[in-house]
LUMPAPA-206427 format. One record per residue (C-alpha): chain; residue in three letters; y negated, x, z negated; residue number from 1. Coordinates in nm, 3 decimals, m for minus. Each point is the difference from the previous one (the first is absolute). Layout:
! residues N
+-------+-----+---------+---------+---------+-----+
! chain ! res !      py !      px !      pz !   n !
+-------+-----+---------+---------+---------+-----+
!     A ! ALA !       Y !       X !       Z ! NUM !
...
+-------+-----+---------+---------+---------+-----+
END
This chain:
! residues 219
+-------+-----+---------+---------+---------+-----+
! chain ! res !      py !      px !      pz !   n !
+-------+-----+---------+---------+---------+-----+
!     A ! MET !   8.326 ! m26.424 !  12.729 !   1 !
!     A ! ALA !   0.142 !  m0.136 !  m0.325 !   2 !
!     A ! SER !   0.374 !   0.007 !  m0.034 !   3 !
!     A ! VAL !   0.156 !  m0.346 !   0.027 !   4 !
!     A ! ARG !   0.243 !   0.108 !  m0.268 !   5 !
!     A ! ASN !  m0.121 !  m0.068 !  m0.350 !   6 !
!     A ! VAL !   0.125 !   0.270 !  m0.237 !   7 !
!     A ! THR !  m0.035 !  m0.241 !  m0.294 !   8 !
!     A ! ARG !   0.297 !  m0.187 !   0.153 !   9 !
!     A ! PHE !   0.203 !   0.318 !   0.064 !  10 !
!     A ! TRP !   0.332 !  m0.179 !  m0.073 !  11 !
!     A ! GLU !  m0.041 !  m0.212 !   0.317 !  12 !
!     A ! TRP !  m0.013 !   0.292 !   0.244 !  13 !
!     A ! GLY !   0.056 !   0.334 !  m0.177 !  14 !
!     A ! ARG !   0.289 !   0.185 !   0.161 !  15 !
!     A ! LYS !   0.171 !   0.175 !  m0.288 !  16 !
!     A ! ILE !   0.048 !   0.027 !  m0.374 !  17 !
!     A ! ILE !   0.064 !   0.353 !  m0.123 !  18 !
!     A ! CYS !   0.140 !   0.014 !  m0.352 !  19 !
!     A ! VAL !   0.008 !   0.290 !  m0.244 !  20 !
!     A ! GLY !   0.298 !   0.006 !  m0.234 !  21 !
!     A ! ARG !   0.014 !   0.162 !  m0.345 !  22 !
!     A ! ASN !  m0.373 !   0.071 !  m0.022 !  23 !
!     A ! TYR !  m0.011 !  m0.059 !  m0.377 !  24 !
!     A ! ALA !   0.206 !   0.244 !  m0.207 !  25 !
!     A ! ASP !   0.100 !  m0.263 !  m0.260 !  26 !
!     A ! HIS !   0.129 !  m0.233 !   0.271 !  27 !
!     A ! ALA !   0.201 !   0.281 !   0.163 !  28 !
!     A ! LYS !   0.154 !   0.069 !  m0.341 !  29 !
!     A ! GLU !   0.078 !  m0.365 !  m0.078 !  30 !
!     A ! LEU !   0.211 !  m0.012 !   0.319 !  31 !
!     A ! LYS !   0.152 !   0.340 !  m0.087 !  32 !
!     A ! ASN !  m0.158 !   0.169 !   0.304 !  33 !
!     A ! ALA !  m0.145 !   0.350 !   0.005 !  34 !
!     A ! VAL !  m0.379 !   0.013 !   0.001 !  35 !
!     A ! PRO !  m0.084 !   0.085 !   0.363 !  36 !
!     A ! THR !  m0.184 !   0.314 !   0.110 !  37 !
!     A ! GLU !  m0.109 !  m0.167 !   0.323 !  38 !
!     A ! PRO !  m0.049 !  m0.371 !   0.081 !  39 !
!     A ! VAL !   0.307 !  m0.216 !   0.065 !  40 !
!     A ! LEU !  m0.084 !  m0.231 !   0.292 !  41 !
!     A ! PHE !   0.158 !  m0.316 !   0.138 !  42 !
!     A ! LEU !  m0.124 !  m0.283 !   0.220 !  43 !
!     A ! LYS !  m0.023 !  m0.377 !  m0.009 !  44 !
!     A ! PRO !  m0.060 !  m0.205 !   0.315 !  45 !
!     A ! PRO !  m0.306 !  m0.230 !   0.020 !  46 !
!     A ! SER !   0.242 !  m0.294 !  m0.020 !  47 !
!     A ! ALA !   0.044 !   0.096 !  m0.369 !  48 !
!     A ! TYR !  m0.349 !  m0.134 !  m0.082 !  49 !
!     A ! VAL !  m0.028 !  m0.318 !  m0.206 !  50 !
!     A ! LYS !  m0.316 !  m0.159 !  m0.137 !  51 !
!     A ! GLU !  m0.066 !  m0.218 !  m0.304 !  52 !
!     A ! GLY !   0.120 !  m0.356 !   0.055 !  53 !
!     A ! SER !   0.331 !   0.112 !   0.152 !  54 !
!     A ! PRO !   0.295 !   0.108 !  m0.216 !  55 !
!     A ! ILE !   0.165 !   0.340 !  m0.038 !  56 !
!     A ! LEU !   0.356 !  m0.051 !   0.125 !  57 !
!     A ! VAL !   0.296 !   0.176 !  m0.158 !  58 !
!     A ! PRO !   0.213 !   0.122 !   0.296 !  59 !
!     A ! MET !   0.334 !  m0.177 !   0.013 !  60 !
!     A ! TYR !   0.183 !   0.335 !  m0.025 !  61 !
!     A ! SER !  m0.170 !   0.107 !  m0.325 !  62 !
!     A ! ASN !   0.053 !  m0.096 !  m0.365 !  63 !
!     A ! ASN !  m0.252 !   0.241 !  m0.151 !  64 !
!     A ! LEU !  m0.350 !  m0.032 !   0.145 !  65 !
!     A ! HIS !  m0.262 !   0.218 !  m0.174 !  66 !
!     A ! HIS !  m0.379 !  m0.019 !  m0.004 !  67 !
!     A ! GLU !  m0.210 !   0.314 !   0.052 !  68 !
!     A ! VAL !  m0.379 !  m0.049 !  m0.030 !  69 !
!     A ! GLU !  m0.206 !   0.242 !   0.208 !  70 !
!     A ! LEU !  m0.350 !   0.082 !   0.116 !  71 !
!     A ! GLY !  m0.013 !  m0.044 !   0.378 !  72 !
!     A ! VAL !  m0.242 !   0.202 !   0.214 !  73 !
!     A ! VAL !  m0.123 !  m0.170 !   0.319 !  74 !
!     A ! ILE !  m0.087 !   0.240 !   0.282 !  75 !
!     A ! GLY !  m0.328 !  m0.072 !   0.177 !  76 !
!     A ! LYS !  m0.015 !   0.300 !   0.234 !  77 !
!     A ! GLY !   0.311 !   0.152 !   0.150 !  78 !
!     A ! GLY !   0.084 !   0.365 !   0.039 !  79 !
!     A ! THR !   0.258 !   0.276 !   0.022 !  80 !
!     A ! ALA !   0.008 !   0.300 !  m0.234 !  81 !
!     A ! ILE !  m0.295 !  m0.134 !  m0.199 !  82 !
!     A ! PRO !  m0.144 !   0.268 !  m0.231 !  83 !
!     A ! ARG !   0.019 !  m0.084 !  m0.369 !  84 !
!     A ! ALA !  m0.376 !   0.060 !  m0.037 !  85 !
!     A ! SER !  m0.086 !  m0.285 !   0.240 !  86 !
!     A ! ALA !   0.300 !  m0.226 !  m0.069 !  87 !
!     A ! MET !  m0.204 !  m0.263 !  m0.188 !  88 !
!     A ! ASP !  m0.217 !  m0.055 !   0.311 !  89 !
!     A ! HIS !   0.310 !  m0.157 !   0.156 !  90 !
!     A ! VAL !   0.040 !  m0.263 !  m0.275 !  91 !
!     A ! ALA !  m0.137 !  m0.352 !   0.068 !  92 !
!     A ! GLY !   0.103 !  m0.140 !  m0.336 !  93 !
!     A ! TYR !   0.294 !  m0.086 !  m0.220 !  94 !
!     A ! ALA !   0.251 !  m0.272 !  m0.079 !  95 !
!     A ! LEU !   0.226 !  m0.077 !  m0.291 !  96 !
!     A ! CYS !   0.358 !   0.017 !   0.125 !  97 !
!     A ! LEU !   0.354 !  m0.051 !  m0.121 !  98 !
!     A ! ASP !   0.281 !   0.211 !   0.138 !  99 !
!     A ! MET !   0.289 !  m0.241 !  m0.054 ! 100 !
!     A ! THR !   0.324 !   0.198 !  m0.013 ! 101 !
!     A ! ALA !   0.360 !  m0.115 !   0.016 ! 102 !
!     A ! ARG !   0.103 !   0.252 !  m0.265 ! 103 !
!     A ! ASP !   0.375 !  m0.061 !   0.025 ! 104 !
!     A ! ILE !  m0.013 !   0.064 !   0.375 ! 105 !
!     A ! GLN !  m0.222 !   0.305 !  m0.045 ! 106 !
!     A ! GLU !   0.251 !   0.152 !  m0.245 ! 107 !
!     A ! GLU !   0.280 !  m0.070 !   0.249 ! 108 !
!     A ! CYS !  m0.199 !   0.160 !   0.284 ! 109 !
!     A ! LYS !  m0.079 !   0.303 !  m0.215 ! 110 !
!     A ! SER !   0.363 !   0.049 !  m0.099 ! 111 !
!     A ! LYS !   0.104 !  m0.011 !   0.370 ! 112 !
!     A ! GLY !  m0.291 !   0.218 !   0.114 ! 113 !
!     A ! LEU !  m0.133 !  m0.288 !   0.213 ! 114 !
!     A ! PRO !  m0.363 !  m0.098 !   0.069 ! 115 !
!     A ! TRP !  m0.166 !  m0.255 !  m0.230 ! 116 !
!     A ! THR !  m0.094 !  m0.251 !   0.271 ! 117 !
!     A ! LEU !   0.213 !  m0.288 !  m0.133 ! 118 !
!     A ! ALA !  m0.139 !   0.054 !  m0.349 ! 119 !
!     A ! LYS !  m0.367 !   0.028 !   0.094 ! 120 !
!     A ! ALA !  m0.084 !  m0.153 !   0.340 ! 121 !
!     A ! PHE !   0.121 !  m0.362 !  m0.020 ! 122 !
!     A ! ASN !  m0.229 !  m0.300 !   0.057 ! 123 !
!     A ! THR !  m0.243 !  m0.061 !  m0.293 ! 124 !
!     A ! SER !   0.061 !   0.351 !  m0.139 ! 125 !
!     A ! CYS !  m0.374 !   0.077 !   0.011 ! 126 !
!     A ! PRO !  m0.213 !  m0.261 !  m0.180 ! 127 !
!     A ! VAL !  m0.371 !   0.085 !   0.037 ! 128 !
!     A ! SER !  m0.325 !  m0.122 !  m0.153 ! 129 !
!     A ! GLU !  m0.328 !  m0.065 !   0.170 ! 130 !
!     A ! PHE !  m0.176 !   0.308 !   0.139 ! 131 !
!     A ! VAL !  m0.205 !   0.191 !  m0.259 ! 132 !
!     A ! PRO !  m0.310 !   0.171 !   0.147 ! 133 !
!     A ! LYS !  m0.016 !   0.376 !  m0.058 ! 134 !
!     A ! GLU !  m0.313 !  m0.019 !  m0.220 ! 135 !
!     A ! LYS !   0.184 !  m0.221 !  m0.253 ! 136 !
!     A ! ILE !   0.231 !   0.296 !  m0.082 ! 137 !
!     A ! PRO !  m0.224 !   0.307 !  m0.009 ! 138 !
!     A ! ASP !   0.287 !   0.219 !  m0.129 ! 139 !
!     A ! PRO !   0.348 !  m0.099 !   0.122 ! 140 !
!     A ! GLY !   0.133 !   0.281 !  m0.219 ! 141 !
!     A ! ASN !  m0.094 !  m0.186 !  m0.318 ! 142 !
!     A ! VAL !   0.074 !  m0.373 !   0.001 ! 143 !
!     A ! ARG !   0.234 !  m0.208 !  m0.211 ! 144 !
!     A ! ILE !   0.275 !  m0.192 !   0.181 ! 145 !
!     A ! TRP !   0.213 !  m0.251 !  m0.186 ! 146 !
!     A ! LEU !   0.269 !  m0.263 !   0.056 ! 147 !
!     A ! LYS !   0.131 !  m0.289 !  m0.207 ! 148 !
!     A ! VAL !   0.320 !  m0.199 !   0.047 ! 149 !
!     A ! ASN !  m0.022 !  m0.352 !  m0.145 ! 150 !
!     A ! ASP !  m0.308 !   0.113 !  m0.195 ! 151 !
!     A ! GLN !   0.175 !   0.303 !  m0.155 ! 152 !
!     A ! LEU !  m0.158 !   0.337 !   0.076 ! 153 !
!     A ! ARG !   0.259 !   0.221 !   0.175 ! 154 !
!     A ! GLN !  m0.204 !   0.268 !   0.176 ! 155 !
!     A ! ASP !  m0.329 !   0.142 !  m0.123 ! 156 !
!     A ! GLY !  m0.102 !   0.333 !   0.149 ! 157 !
!     A ! ASN !  m0.296 !   0.192 !   0.129 ! 158 !
!     A ! THR !  m0.028 !   0.170 !   0.339 ! 159 !
!     A ! SER !  m0.109 !   0.314 !  m0.190 ! 160 !
!     A ! GLN !   0.376 !   0.040 !  m0.067 ! 161 !
!     A ! MET !   0.073 !   0.044 !   0.373 ! 162 !
!     A ! ILE !   0.157 !   0.332 !   0.093 ! 163 !
!     A ! PHE !  m0.163 !   0.005 !   0.346 ! 164 !
!     A ! SER !  m0.357 !  m0.129 !   0.034 ! 165 !
!     A ! VAL !  m0.125 !  m0.243 !   0.266 ! 166 !
!     A ! PRO !  m0.179 !   0.274 !   0.203 ! 167 !
!     A ! TYR !   0.309 !   0.223 !  m0.022 ! 168 !
!     A ! LEU !   0.225 !  m0.285 !   0.122 ! 169 !
!     A ! ILE !  m0.228 !  m0.089 !   0.292 ! 170 !
!     A ! SER !  m0.010 !   0.363 !   0.111 ! 171 !
!     A ! TYR !   0.376 !   0.056 !  m0.050 ! 172 !
!     A ! ILE !   0.109 !  m0.322 !   0.174 ! 173 !
!     A ! SER !  m0.237 !   0.046 !   0.294 ! 174 !
!     A ! GLU !   0.155 !   0.343 !   0.072 ! 175 !
!     A ! ILE !   0.330 !  m0.179 !   0.070 ! 176 !
!     A ! ILE !  m0.098 !  m0.356 !   0.101 ! 177 !
!     A ! THR !  m0.334 !  m0.070 !   0.170 ! 178 !
!     A ! LEU !  m0.192 !  m0.250 !  m0.211 ! 179 !
!     A ! GLU !  m0.156 !  m0.296 !   0.179 ! 180 !
!     A ! GLU !  m0.261 !  m0.256 !  m0.098 ! 181 !
!     A ! GLY !   0.165 !  m0.279 !  m0.201 ! 182 !
!     A ! ASP !   0.287 !   0.214 !  m0.128 ! 183 !
!     A ! LEU !   0.086 !  m0.034 !  m0.369 ! 184 !
!     A ! ILE !   0.113 !   0.282 !  m0.229 ! 185 !
!     A ! LEU !   0.184 !  m0.103 !  m0.317 ! 186 !
!     A ! THR !  m0.063 !   0.272 !  m0.257 ! 187 !
!     A ! GLY !   0.295 !  m0.043 !  m0.239 ! 188 !
!     A ! THR !   0.069 !  m0.192 !  m0.318 ! 189 !
!     A ! PRO !  m0.034 !   0.077 !  m0.372 ! 190 !
!     A ! LYS !   0.295 !  m0.040 !  m0.237 ! 191 !
!     A ! GLY !   0.122 !  m0.340 !  m0.120 ! 192 !
!     A ! VAL !   0.173 !  m0.132 !   0.311 ! 193 !
!     A ! SER !   0.246 !  m0.278 !  m0.075 ! 194 !
!     A ! SER !   0.207 !  m0.272 !   0.157 ! 195 !
!     A ! VAL !  m0.139 !  m0.337 !   0.109 ! 196 !
!     A ! GLN !   0.189 !  m0.327 !   0.040 ! 197 !
!     A ! GLU !  m0.044 !  m0.315 !   0.202 ! 198 !
!     A ! TYR !  m0.284 !  m0.217 !  m0.145 ! 199 !
!     A ! ASP !  m0.168 !   0.297 !  m0.175 ! 200 !
!     A ! GLU !  m0.376 !   0.025 !   0.032 ! 201 !
!     A ! LEU !  m0.156 !   0.341 !   0.062 ! 202 !
!     A ! GLU !  m0.365 !   0.067 !  m0.071 ! 203 !
!     A ! ALA !  m0.153 !   0.338 !   0.077 ! 204 !
!     A ! GLY !  m0.343 !   0.158 !   0.003 ! 205 !
!     A ! ILE !  m0.217 !   0.303 !   0.055 ! 206 !
!     A ! GLU !  m0.205 !   0.000 !  m0.324 ! 207 !
!     A ! ASP !  m0.198 !  m0.325 !   0.022 ! 208 !
!     A ! ILE !  m0.108 !   0.075 !   0.359 ! 209 !
!     A ! VAL !   0.273 !  m0.196 !   0.175 ! 210 !
!     A ! SER !   0.315 !  m0.185 !  m0.103 ! 211 !
!     A ! MET !   0.273 !  m0.202 !   0.169 ! 212 !
!     A ! THR !   0.288 !  m0.229 !  m0.096 ! 213 !
!     A ! PHE !   0.334 !  m0.051 !   0.176 ! 214 !
!     A ! LYS !   0.305 !  m0.214 !  m0.065 ! 215 !
!     A ! VAL !   0.347 !   0.137 !   0.067 ! 216 !
!     A ! ASP !   0.246 !  m0.201 !   0.208 ! 217 !
!     A ! ARG !   0.337 !   0.069 !   0.161 ! 218 !
!     A ! GLN !   0.048 !   0.053 !   0.370 ! 219 !
+-------+-----+---------+---------+---------+-----+
END
């Protein structure tokens, strides 16, 4: 029997967003972080999703909201301890994603040794594009992702710069957190993150395969 859940609308029913921090060496360096030897993971709740047509909201407690453009991997078949060799069989497709980060709050959390939840998990902190079928991106380890703010190019990277590959991440994450159909993995951001203000317009894309535009507003 066909599943009533449509994976192409994963943001409506997917249960979790698993994010990988510092997966591009240049981005780790720009924030003065050590380049990791194993993936840095954090979570966003599904309430973080926002789609084109609705604004990205700056949380009222932040004065320094940053954009981070990322390739998102949509899980089509769940599993625990998925071997790296078969990891790609668990991928349904992809999405272009932004990991919106309250950088001032993140710095504060880091300095106090606290979790990053306030900086990463707020409403509208995970803008996503339409679903991209798997065959449109034959090699997720070699696609260009880019982001413009008010038509100025800020981020322009290639997933070939990732420290940990998509199959590696799927295998690693599933050892710790069982992956389920509809889950989204954010694979990290290239360098060039910067602050956005109310009324800014963000446009981002994966090559010319998919793009999306969001306005920034205040909570």
